[in-house]
Structures are given as structure tokens and as C-alpha cells.
C-alpha positions in Angstrom: 100.3 94.8 124.7 102.9 97.5 124.2 106.1 96.8 122.5 109.4 97.5 124.1 111.0 100.3 122.0 114.3 98.5 121.5 116.4 98.3 118.4 116.4 94.8 116.9 119.9 94.9 115.6 121.3 95.9 119.1 119.2 93.3 120.8 120.5 90.6 118.5 124.1 91.7 119.0 123.9 91.9 122.8 121.9 88.7 123.4 123.2 86.7 120.5 119.7 85.6 119.7 118.4 84.8 116.2 115.1 86.0 114.9 112.2 83.6 115.1 112.3 80.9 112.4 108.6 81.0 111.8 106.4 84.1 112.2 102.7 84.0 111.7 100.6 87.2 111.4 96.9 87.8 111.8 96.5 90.7 109.5 93.6 92.7 111.0 92.3 96.3 110.7 91.9 97.0 107.0 88.3 98.1 107.3 89.0 100.3 110.3 91.9 101.9 108.5 89.7 102.8 105.6 86.8 104.0 107.9 89.2 106.4 109.8 89.9 108.0 106.4 86.3 107.9 105.2 87.3 105.5 102.4 85.5 102.4 101.2 86.6 99.1 102.8 88.2 98.0 99.5 90.7 100.9 99.8 91.8 99.4 103.2 92.1 95.9 101.7 94.1 97.3 98.7 96.5 99.1 101.1 96.8 95.9 103.2 97.8 93.9 100.1 100.6 96.4 99.4 101.8 96.0 103.0 102.0 92.2 102.5 104.4 92.7 99.6 106.7 94.9 101.8 106.4 92.5 104.8 107.6 89.6 102.7 110.7 91.6 101.7 111.3 92.6 105.3 111.0 89.1 106.6 113.7 88.0 104.2 116.0 90.8 105.2 115.5 90.0 108.9 116.4 86.3 108.5 112.9 84.8 109.0 112.6 81.5 107.1 108.9 80.8 107.4 106.1 83.5 107.2 102.4 82.6 107.4 99.8 85.2 106.8 96.1 84.9 107.8 94.6 86.4 104.7 91.0 85.1 104.7 89.3 83.0 107.3 86.5 80.5 106.8 84.3 83.0 108.8 85.1 85.8 106.4 82.7 84.2 103.9 79.9 85.7 106.1 80.9 89.2 105.2 78.8 91.3 102.8 79.0 89.8 99.2 80.5 93.0 97.8 83.3 93.0 100.3 84.0 89.3 99.7 84.0 89.9 95.9 86.5 92.7 96.4 88.8 90.5 98.4 88.6 87.8 95.8 89.5 90.4 93.1 92.5 91.4 95.1 93.5 87.8 95.6 93.2 87.1 91.8 95.3 90.2 91.1 98.0 89.2 93.6 98.3 85.7 92.1 98.5 87.0 88.6 100.9 89.9 89.3 103.1 88.8 92.2 103.9 85.1 91.7 106.6 85.6 89.1 108.2 88.3 91.4 108.1 85.9 94.3 109.7 83.2 92.2 112.5 85.5 91.2 113.1 86.2 94.9 113.5 82.4 95.5 110.3 82.4 97.6 108.2 79.3 98.0 104.5 79.9 98.0 102.0 77.6 99.7 98.3 77.9 100.6 96.3 76.4 103.5 92.5 76.4 103.9 89.4 75.0 102.3 89.8 75.6 98.5 86.4 74.2 97.6 84.7 77.5 98.2 87.1 79.4 96.0 86.4 79.9 92.3 87.8 77.4 89.8 90.0 80.2 88.3 91.6 81.0 91.7 92.1 77.4 92.6 94.0 76.9 89.3 96.1 80.0 90.1 96.9 78.6 93.6 98.0 75.3 92.2 100.1 76.9 89.5 101.8 79.1 92.0 102.7 76.2 94.2 104.1 74.2 91.3 106.1 77.1 90.0 107.8 77.9 93.4 108.0 74.5 95.0 111.8 74.3 94.8 112.5 77.8 96.1 114.4 78.1 99.4 114.8 81.7 100.5 111.5 82.0 102.3 108.5 79.6 102.8 105.5 81.9 102.5 102.1 80.4 103.5 98.8 82.2 102.9 95.8 81.0 104.9 92.8 81.4 102.6 89.3 80.2 103.5 91.1 78.8 106.5 89.8 77.6 109.9 91.8 76.0 112.6 89.1 73.7 113.9 88.2 72.5 110.4 91.9 71.7 109.8 92.0 69.6 113.0 88.8 67.7 112.0 90.3 67.0 108.6 93.5 65.7 110.2 91.4 63.4 112.4 89.6 62.1 109.4 92.9 61.3 107.7 94.2 59.5 110.7 90.9 57.6 110.8 91.4 56.5 107.2 94.8 55.2 108.1 93.4 53.3 111.0 90.6 51.8 108.9 93.1 50.7 106.3 95.3 49.0 108.9 98.2 51.3 108.3 98.4 52.4 111.9 96.9 51.2 115.2 94.9 53.7 117.3 97.1 53.1 120.4 100.2 54.0 118.3 99.0 57.4 117.2 101.4 60.1 118.4 101.3 63.9 118.3 103.8 63.7 115.4 101.5 61.5 113.5 98.6 63.9 114.0 100.7 67.0 113.1 101.8 65.3 109.8 98.1 65.2 108.8 97.7 68.9 109.2 98.0 71.2 106.1 101.2 72.6 107.7 102.8 69.2 108.2 105.8 70.1 106.1 106.8 73.2 108.1 107.8 73.9 111.7 105.2 75.4 114.1 105.2 79.2 114.5 107.6 80.7 117.1 105.8 84.1 117.1 102.2 85.1 116.5 101.6 88.7 115.7 98.1 90.2 115.6 97.4 93.8 114.5 94.5 96.1 115.2 94.4 95.9 119.0 92.3 92.7 119.2 93.6 90.0 121.5 92.2 86.7 120.2 93.3 83.9 117.9 90.3 83.9 115.6 90.5 80.1 114.8 94.1 80.4 113.5 96.6 77.5 113.7 95.0 76.2 116.8 97.2 73.1 117.0 100.4 74.7 115.8 100.5 77.6 118.3 100.8 75.5 121.4 104.1 77.0 122.4 104.2 80.2 120.3 104.9 83.6 121.7 102.1 86.2 121.2 102.3 89.9 120.5 99.2 92.0 120.1 99.6 95.4 118.4 97.4 98.4 118.5 98.5 99.3 114.9 96.1 98.6 112.0 97.5 96.2 109.4 97.8 98.9 106.6 100.1 100.9 109.0 102.3 97.9 109.7 105.9 98.4 108.6 109.5 97.1 109.1 110.1 99.1 112.3 107.1 97.5 113.9 108.2 94.1 112.8 111.7 94.7 114.2 110.2 95.8 117.5 108.1 92.6 117.7 111.2 90.5 117.0 113.1 92.4 119.7 110.4 91.7 122.2 110.4 88.0 121.1 114.1 87.8 121.6 113.9 89.2 125.1 111.5 86.5 126.3 112.5 83.3 128.1 110.9 80.4 126.2 110.8 77.5 128.7 108.3 75.1 127.0 106.9 74.2 130.4 110.3 73.6 132.1 112.3 75.8 134.4 114.8 78.3 133.1 
């Protein structure tokens, strides 16, 4: 899908539309970026991690309140061991070097996904980061790590089953709101806009429940080449869409 080459600031002024409250990004293309430059995949992942830092800053500047980044899927464990090891090294480095900076920027950091497959050291860093930043209010930054949307839905169903078994709730009384509260994202609003880089046009098991009414933008750009201008163009296209939620305009 091609973006409309439209300036975000003028779009916002003319249409009096705010940016999306919650943007979720499927960050794809690190490996292809490195291959095009005849570099090892790790170089692409390293560059992608640098882009994450800038994307967070740009999101704050543009008025986005919630940013969710798909960093490592449950399926990514099937990649070569050397590549997975490199990704875990980058994650460890990010958690040890960036959390204090994020805290100083008043950013709240949260993580979704299956933590049991992560090392004990990384799990401890995740928990410490969440505790340290839990009262921050500038931006709610969620990183999806070892995450799969189907697994999250199954886990939510189990939690509801436990509530039924304990007599806390009757099966016939279960609502969509009850189910959503059992998801790992239960404390934040659903995404308004999903962006995927690299030219692929699929969801890849990401936030399957939460994206029911999200707008989608698929970009040909590889994640390491993602920048503020591209994010602004995506927001401009989002602002130009008519979101009807199944009703007439």
C-alpha cells in the first residue's frame, strides 16, 4: 500500500484530527536490510534497535500516547540459534542501557508475551523495568517479546475458565469486556493503527483480538530505514480515513 505524500501537520490543521491514540508496529525487514548491504543479520537487528529509540521519541513528539512494538514473536524461536542469541544479546543491552533514559523521559515500559522461554536474567530485567517505570505517564511503551496472539487468547480463555470454576462469574454473563480484561493488554486501549514494514501484508499472529477495528498500513520500507517522515505520512493517511466501526458515515 502506497502512502499519500501529505504533510502531517497540514493534515491535522485542515481536518482538525488528532493522531491515533495507540499505534502498533510490526517491525520487519532487518535481515533483508543487512543482506542488501552484504552485512551479517546482526547488523540489521542492531540498526533496527537504534530505529526503535528514535521511533519512541518521534511518537512522543507527535502526540501518540500508546506505542506497541512487535519485537520478537513466539515463532521467532525457530530461527537459527546464532540469530536468536544475537537478538537476546540486543534485548539484554537495550534493557540495561535504555531503561533509565526511558524513565527520565516519563515513559512507562511494559512487556507482553510468554516470558518462560526467556533467560532468568532477562526476565529479571523486564520485571525491574516495569517496576521502575510503572508510574510514568508520557508514553505507554509495550514491547511484544516471545509473543503470539493465539497463545494470548488461549491464556485469556483459561483465566476466564478459572473464574467460572471458582464461581466468580457465570458462563452466560461473560462479555467481550470480561474477555479483553484477561488479555495481557487489558490495561490499555486497542490499537487504532497497525503499521507493518518490509512490504509484507499479513498480521503474523499479532494482537489478533485487539485489532478488530484497527486501520492497517503496509509499507515497502524496511524497518532499519523507518523514520519520522514515514511515521508522519502513515499518521496523515490514518487521519484521512473514515472510521465507521461497521456503521454508516
